[in-house]
Each structure stands twice: as structure tokens, then as C-alpha cells.
C-alpha positions in Angstrom: 0.0 0.0 0.0 1.4 3.3 -1.1 1.9 5.9 1.5 -0.6 8.7 1.3 0.7 12.2 0.8 0.0 14.3 3.8 0.8 17.9 3.4 2.4 19.6 6.3 1.3 23.1 7.2 3.7 25.4 9.0 1.9 28.2 10.9 4.1 31.0 12.0 2.8 33.0 15.0 4.3 36.4 15.4 4.6 37.7 18.9 3.6 41.3 19.3 6.2 43.5 20.9 5.5 44.5 24.5 6.4 47.8 26.1 9.9 47.7 27.6 8.5 48.5 31.0 8.4 46.3 34.0 5.0 46.3 35.8 4.4 45.4 39.5 1.0 45.7 41.2 0.7 46.0 45.0 -2.6 45.5 46.8 -3.6 45.1 50.4 -4.5 41.6 51.5 -8.2 42.5 51.8 -10.6 45.5 51.7 -13.9 46.3 53.3 -17.1 46.5 51.2 -18.1 50.0 50.4 -14.8 51.5 51.6 -12.1 53.0 49.4 -8.8 51.0 49.1 -5.6 52.3 47.6 -3.4 50.2 45.3 0.0 50.9 43.8 1.4 50.2 40.3 5.1 50.4 40.0 6.6 50.9 36.5 10.3 50.6 35.7 11.8 51.7 32.4 14.0 48.8 31.2 15.9 50.9 28.8 18.7 53.5 29.2 16.8 56.1 27.2 13.5 58.0 27.4 10.7 55.5 26.7 9.0 55.5 24.3 11.8 57.2 22.4 9.5 58.3 19.5 8.2 61.9 19.8 4.6 60.9 19.0 4.5 57.8 21.2 3.5 57.5 24.9 2.6 55.0 27.6 -1.0 54.6 28.8 -1.6 53.0 32.2 -4.9 51.8 33.6 -6.4 49.5 36.3 -9.6 47.5 36.0 -11.3 44.9 38.1 -13.4 41.8 37.6 -15.5 39.9 40.1 -14.3 36.2 40.2 -17.0 33.6 39.8 -19.5 35.5 37.8 -18.8 33.4 34.6 -17.9 36.4 32.5 -14.8 38.6 32.2 -15.2 42.2 31.0 -12.1 43.9 29.7 -12.8 47.6 29.0 -10.9 49.4 26.3 -9.8 51.8 29.0 -10.7 52.0 32.7 -11.8 55.7 32.8 -12.0 56.0 36.6 -8.5 54.5 37.1 -6.2 55.5 34.3 -3.2 57.8 33.9 -2.9 60.2 31.0 -0.3 59.5 28.3 3.2 59.9 29.6 6.9 58.9 29.1 9.5 57.4 31.4 13.0 58.8 31.9 16.0 56.5 31.4 15.9 53.7 34.0 13.2 55.5 35.8 11.0 53.8 38.4 7.7 55.5 39.1 4.9 54.6 41.4 1.2 55.4 40.5 -1.5 55.2 43.1 -5.1 54.4 42.3 -8.2 54.3 44.5 -10.7 51.4 44.1 -14.0 50.7 45.8 -15.8 47.3 45.9 -19.5 47.5 46.8 -20.1 43.8 47.8 -18.0 41.1 49.5 -16.4 38.8 47.0 -13.1 37.8 45.4 -11.9 40.4 42.8 -9.2 40.2 40.2 -7.3 43.5 40.0 -5.5 44.0 36.7 -2.9 46.7 35.9 -1.8 47.1 32.3 0.4 49.5 30.4 0.6 49.8 26.6 2.4 51.9 24.1 0.2 54.3 22.1 0.8 56.5 19.1 -0.9 59.9 19.1 -2.8 60.2 15.8 -4.7 63.5 16.3 -5.3 66.1 19.0 -8.0 68.7 18.8 -8.0 71.4 21.4 -6.1 71.2 24.7 -6.6 67.9 26.7 -7.7 68.5 30.3 -7.3 65.6 32.6 -8.9 67.0 35.8 -12.2 65.2 34.8 -12.5 61.7 33.4 -12.9 61.9 29.6 -15.2 59.8 27.6 -13.7 57.0 25.5 -14.8 55.3 22.3 -13.1 52.4 20.6 -13.2 52.2 16.8 -11.3 49.5 15.0 -7.7 49.9 16.1 -8.0 53.3 17.7 -9.0 54.9 21.0 -10.6 58.3 21.1 -10.5 60.2 24.4 -12.7 63.3 24.6 -13.6 66.1 26.9 -16.0 69.1 26.6 -13.8 71.0 24.1 -11.0 68.6 23.2 -10.4 65.1 21.6 -7.3 62.9 21.4 -7.1 59.9 19.1 -4.7 57.1 20.0 -3.5 54.0 18.3 -2.3 51.1 20.5 1.1 49.8 19.4 2.0 46.1 20.0 0.8 44.1 23.0 -0.1 45.0 26.6 2.1 44.3 29.5 0.7 44.0 33.0 0.3 42.4 36.4 -2.7 41.2 38.4 -3.6 40.2 41.9 -6.6 38.7 43.6 -8.1 40.8 46.4 -10.7 39.7 48.9 -13.4 42.2 49.7 -15.0 41.4 53.1 -18.0 42.8 55.1 -17.4 44.2 58.5 -19.1 41.2 60.0 -16.6 38.9 58.2 -13.7 40.9 59.6 -15.1 40.8 63.2 -15.6 37.0 62.9 -12.1 36.6 61.6 -10.6 38.7 64.4 -12.7 36.7 66.9 -11.3 33.4 65.5 -7.8 34.7 65.7 -8.3 35.9 69.2 -9.7 32.4 70.2 -6.6 30.7 68.7 -4.2 33.1 70.5 -6.1 32.5 73.8 -5.9 28.7 73.4 -2.2 28.9 72.7 -1.6 31.0 75.9 -3.8 28.6 77.9 -1.7 25.6 76.8 1.6 27.4 77.5 0.4 28.4 81.0 -0.8 24.8 81.7 2.6 23.4 80.8 4.5 26.0 82.8 2.4 25.4 85.8 
């Protein structure tokens, strides 16, 4: 029996370049429902020159969250309440950004920080970042707009980021946890006193 000819297909997957920036996300171990919690994102320029080096390219940083266990993951084009306007990093610079989050109900949340390189396509008016702009995503571009200005950005390459899981607890949960810890400590001291006596 003659061997059948089986064509071999070679699929080449090109990896999109990531920003040359290290990303580290720092969150507290837990938060209280309905209370504000501060998280930090530390970015470090991995190059010995200003990054991005191109005059019309910048970095865009934002933080978004997803509730774990809901069965769906929503990734916004840009987290408007927790983003930092386009910027550059100095050579070997390490910069810390602080964001404020608020979780309304007790659950596990995935906190994601991402940075991407963007190219400024067009700017109309003077961008004002005191208030959160509106954002629209059309094809491969992002449009940020305020009352009298608009900035069109084109993401370049892939996203680089970090993520952590944060537990949001009710006040009752915290009191119960503290009570359990107190009971364990009390039991340990009771045993120690028994053996010393």
C-alpha cells in the first residue's frame, strides 16, 4: 500500500512586541465592602533612554477589576476612573502610581494593571485631565474626549501588565475573623500556662 501524501502546514505565530517597561502591582490583603482602598502600580523603564523614544508615542496605564466567579470577564478598552494620561518614562526611571478602588459587595476580585504603548494620531483642542474623559473604541484606535477637546490614540504592540486577587469582606466577616484569631491566641496561651504550671 502506497503511503498517502499528507501535506504539512507550517503556521508562524508572530509575537507582538511588548512595552519595555516592568509592571508590578501592589494591593492590600483585603478590603472592606463600600470602603475605598488604595493600590499601587510600579513601572520601571528597562531601557537607558527615554521611553518610548519616538516623539509621538507615549505610555498609557490603567487599572480595571473583575469579580471572580461571575462566569464572564469584562475587559474595558480603557478604565476611565482608574487611568493615567499618556506619559513617558525617563531612562531607567521607576515611578509609582496610586489608584483608588471601591468594591460594593463582599467577593473575590481580580485586580489588573496594564500598560501599553500608544501613538498619538490626532489632537483637537487642549486635553484637560482633571475630569475623566469619555472613551470610544473604533477599530484599532481609541478616542478620548472632553467638553472641548479630543485625542485619538493607536495602541502599538501588546499589553504588559500584572494582576492580583483581592478579597473584599464585610465588617461582619472581619469581626468574625478577628474573633477566630483571638480564640486561637487565647488557646495557645492557655496551653503554655498549663505546661508552665
